[in-house]
FIMARDREN-738223 format. One record per residue (C-alpha): y, x, z; residue number from 1. Coordinates in pm, 1 decimal, decimal comma. Example, Ala and Ser with C-alpha at 12.3 -4.5 7.8 and 13.67 -1.06 7.14 Angstrom:
// residues 2
REC        y        x        z seq
REC   -450,0   1230,0    780,0   1
REC   -106,0   1367,0    714,0   2
This chain:
// residues 207
REC        y        x        z seq
REC    -13,9     -3,2     -6,7   1
REC    335,7    162,7   -111,5   2
REC    593,3    184,2    188,4   3
REC    865,6     15,2    -44,6   4
REC    891,0   -206,1   -341,0   5
REC   1062,9     61,0   -577,6   6
REC    764,4    204,1   -756,8   7
REC    815,0    175,0  -1135,4   8
REC    587,5    243,9  -1403,3   9
REC    622,4    269,5  -1803,3  10
REC    327,3    197,3  -2021,6  11
REC    285,2    149,6  -2392,3  12
REC     95,5    289,1  -2686,4  13
REC    132,5    657,8  -2778,3  14
REC    478,4    682,0  -2960,0  15
REC    642,9    376,9  -2820,5  16
REC    924,5    580,7  -2672,6  17
REC    819,1    497,3  -2297,3  18
REC    888,0    873,3  -2203,0  19
REC   1221,7    865,9  -2345,9  20
REC   1294,5    529,5  -2182,7  21
REC   1182,6    609,6  -1842,7  22
REC   1408,8    930,6  -1863,1  23
REC   1708,2    729,8  -1947,1  24
REC   1633,1    452,6  -1670,3  25
REC   1645,6    750,1  -1411,2  26
REC   1954,7    904,2  -1552,9  27
REC   2127,4    558,4  -1509,4  28
REC   1996,0    475,4  -1169,7  29
REC   2124,0    853,2  -1056,7  30
REC   2435,0    770,1  -1203,3  31
REC   2466,6    464,3  -1002,2  32
REC   2385,6    679,8   -683,4  33
REC   2038,8    574,0   -634,1  34
REC   1771,8    845,9   -519,8  35
REC   1530,4    864,5   -789,0  36
REC   1207,1   1070,9   -856,6  37
REC   1086,7   1099,0  -1213,5  38
REC    738,4   1195,6  -1282,4  39
REC    453,8   1141,9  -1528,0  40
REC     82,5   1100,6  -1583,0  41
REC   -136,0   1276,6  -1614,6  42
REC     57,2   1529,9  -1422,3  43
REC    337,8   1497,9  -1194,4  44
REC    187,8   1738,8   -918,4  45
REC     67,5   2092,7   -943,2  46
REC   -282,4   1992,9   -952,3  47
REC   -248,4   1720,1  -1189,2  48
REC    -59,3   1931,1  -1434,7  49
REC   -345,8   2169,7  -1457,7  50
REC   -581,4   1881,8  -1539,2  51
REC   -317,4   1737,1  -1786,1  52
REC   -385,9   2000,4  -2087,3  53
REC   -771,4   1925,5  -2026,8  54
REC   -745,2   1552,5  -2115,5  55
REC   -472,3   1569,7  -2375,9  56
REC   -544,0   1879,9  -2601,0  57
REC   -846,0   1981,1  -2790,5  58
REC  -1107,0   1807,5  -2989,3  59
REC  -1102,9   1413,1  -2951,4  60
REC  -1492,6   1432,6  -2894,6  61
REC  -1419,6   1715,8  -2626,8  62
REC  -1514,2   1462,5  -2313,6  63
REC  -1684,2   1119,1  -2289,5  64
REC  -1490,4    829,7  -2156,9  65
REC  -1670,8    871,8  -1820,7  66
REC  -1574,8   1244,3  -1797,7  67
REC  -1204,1   1151,3  -1846,7  68
REC  -1230,5    883,9  -1613,0  69
REC  -1312,6   1109,3  -1326,9  70
REC  -1050,2   1372,0  -1443,1  71
REC   -778,5   1132,3  -1463,3  72
REC   -854,8    971,7  -1125,2  73
REC   -858,8   1327,4   -980,2  74
REC   -540,3   1395,6  -1124,3  75
REC   -388,1   1060,1  -1017,7  76
REC   -521,2   1105,8   -656,0  77
REC   -319,1   1449,6   -636,6  78
REC      2,7   1308,5   -797,0  79
REC    -25,0   1012,2   -547,2  80
REC    -69,6   1225,2   -245,3  81
REC    178,3   1513,2   -360,7  82
REC    448,6   1312,5   -544,6  83
REC    455,2    952,6   -542,9  84
REC    396,6    853,0   -161,6  85
REC    625,9   1141,3    -38,0  86
REC    900,8   1005,4   -266,7  87
REC    855,3    636,1   -176,3  88
REC    872,4    743,9    208,2  89
REC   1173,8    940,6    149,5  90
REC   1340,7    604,2     28,6  91
REC   1330,2    731,5   -342,4  92
REC   1283,6    494,5   -659,7  93
REC    971,2    641,4   -793,0  94
REC    948,6    612,1  -1200,2  95
REC    636,6    722,4  -1358,4  96
REC    555,2    776,5  -1735,7  97
REC    226,9    591,0  -1712,1  98
REC     -2,1    521,8  -1424,8  99
REC   -328,2    347,2  -1370,2 100
REC   -292,9     90,1  -1660,4 101
REC   -325,9    342,7  -1917,4 102
REC   -668,5    448,1  -1752,3 103
REC   -786,7     73,3  -1744,3 104
REC   -744,7     81,9  -2131,6 105
REC   -782,8    442,4  -2268,5 106
REC  -1090,6    491,6  -2064,1 107
REC  -1187,2    140,6  -1932,1 108
REC  -1186,8    -42,4  -2249,7 109
REC  -1252,6    211,7  -2470,7 110
REC  -1552,5    354,7  -2265,6 111
REC  -1648,9    -25,5  -2151,6 112
REC  -1608,2    113,5  -1804,6 113
REC  -1329,0   -157,1  -1679,4 114
REC  -1556,2   -220,4  -1326,0 115
REC  -1568,6    134,0  -1280,9 116
REC  -1205,3    209,9  -1339,1 117
REC  -1126,2    -73,7  -1083,5 118
REC  -1354,2     45,2   -836,6 119
REC  -1231,7    412,5   -853,2 120
REC   -892,2    298,6   -815,9 121
REC   -925,9     85,0   -518,0 122
REC  -1122,6    348,4   -353,3 123
REC   -952,1    664,1   -450,7 124
REC   -586,4    541,9   -540,0 125
REC   -531,2    222,6   -367,4 126
REC   -179,6    144,4   -509,1 127
REC      2,2    -16,8   -810,8 128
REC    349,4     -0,1   -932,3 129
REC    580,2   -273,9   -820,9 130
REC    729,8   -321,9  -1158,5 131
REC    576,8   -198,8  -1504,8 132
REC    770,9   -196,8  -1826,5 133
REC    567,9   -226,8  -2124,4 134
REC    738,4    -87,9  -2430,1 135
REC    565,2   -256,2  -2701,8 136
REC    571,0   -166,0  -3065,2 137
REC    325,4   -194,7  -3341,1 138
REC     43,4     33,0  -3314,3 139
REC    125,6    190,3  -3673,4 140
REC    457,4    255,3  -3567,8 141
REC    384,7    431,5  -3252,7 142
REC     86,7    640,4  -3411,8 143
REC    329,5    753,1  -3687,6 144
REC    602,1    861,1  -3443,6 145
REC    331,9   1038,3  -3232,4 146
REC    200,9   1214,4  -3488,1 147
REC    546,2   1333,6  -3602,2 148
REC    596,7   1503,1  -3293,3 149
REC    327,6   1779,7  -3400,3 150
REC    266,3   1911,6  -3042,2 151
REC    -61,4   2021,9  -2873,4 152
REC    -93,7   1691,1  -2684,9 153
REC   -268,3   1501,6  -2955,1 154
REC   -611,1   1403,0  -2855,4 155
REC   -584,7   1057,7  -2814,3 156
REC   -345,6   1012,4  -3128,3 157
REC   -642,8   1178,5  -3328,4 158
REC   -858,4    905,9  -3223,6 159
REC   -704,7    724,0  -3481,5 160
REC   -528,6    375,6  -3576,4 161
REC   -794,6    135,1  -3467,1 162
REC   -766,9    294,4  -3103,3 163
REC   -407,0    242,2  -3073,8 164
REC   -462,3   -115,1  -3234,3 165
REC   -688,8   -202,6  -2926,7 166
REC   -465,0    -29,4  -2680,6 167
REC   -170,1   -226,0  -2784,6 168
REC   -382,3   -559,7  -2745,7 169
REC   -519,0   -453,1  -2415,8 170
REC   -166,5   -374,9  -2279,7 171
REC    -40,9   -691,6  -2371,1 172
REC   -333,8   -872,2  -2198,0 173
REC   -254,3   -671,0  -1888,6 174
REC    109,6   -757,8  -1926,7 175
REC      6,6  -1121,1  -1822,0 176
REC     32,8   -986,4  -1474,3 177
REC    357,6  -1078,5  -1276,7 178
REC    462,1   -713,9  -1215,2 179
REC    522,1   -652,1  -1607,9 180
REC    827,2   -688,8  -1803,0 181
REC    745,8   -662,6  -2192,7 182
REC   1021,4   -487,2  -2374,6 183
REC   1066,2   -499,8  -2746,5 184
REC   1050,0   -123,7  -2844,1 185
REC   1117,7   -189,3  -3218,4 186
REC   1520,8   -194,2  -3154,4 187
REC   1758,8     93,0  -3112,2 188
REC   1724,3    321,5  -2825,5 189
REC   2035,5    219,9  -2655,8 190
REC   1973,5   -140,9  -2658,6 191
REC   1628,3    -90,4  -2527,8 192
REC   1771,4    130,7  -2249,6 193
REC   2072,5   -141,8  -2137,4 194
REC   1776,5   -405,5  -2141,2 195
REC   1571,6   -195,4  -1898,0 196
REC   1848,1    -98,0  -1677,3 197
REC   1957,6   -474,5  -1646,2 198
REC   1606,7   -572,0  -1576,5 199
REC   1568,4   -285,5  -1312,0 200
REC   1877,9   -342,1  -1132,5 201
REC   1822,9   -742,4  -1127,2 202
REC   1475,1   -634,7   -949,5 203
REC   1628,9   -406,8   -705,8 204
REC   1888,3   -655,4   -616,7 205
REC   1652,6   -900,4   -535,5 206
REC   1430,7   -663,2   -310,0 207
């Protein structure tokens, strides 16, 4: 259980722009005088960052979905212990670029491991974000953007368009939960950022 209601996450298919929007929200909230910790998954702590390269780089067949799930869970446990909970306890708004919803899809849905994901999450993680922004764009656009980056963290993009389409459908299904806000990611960056900031401030004002 989080010690506050100020744990935000950003989700979406690869190339959706969620990382940019997470950074812009953190910047705007800091400019408003609010304490913010911006982090990411996989990663966000020293141990989790070491795992990041293992799961995001290399051949698409490097790991099975089962092995990925264990690696992501280990990274998330360290992230929660070392970064997220201490920041929340210090009164910060925590903004993470991806959290357990990505694992529910990229490993749970892809590997038919949904029940296993849920069990590991309950027993080893135990928290979910209070507010989740789903940056929604067509999978084709997201994949094209992600591939254009041409960096080394392309393992999931290399799994192809069919996976990205399945992940988008899965995110939209998850977004039926009350903590989600679906954000149209096909608009210009500034308009999206303003929409997210207004939503975040309304949520914080209501807390």
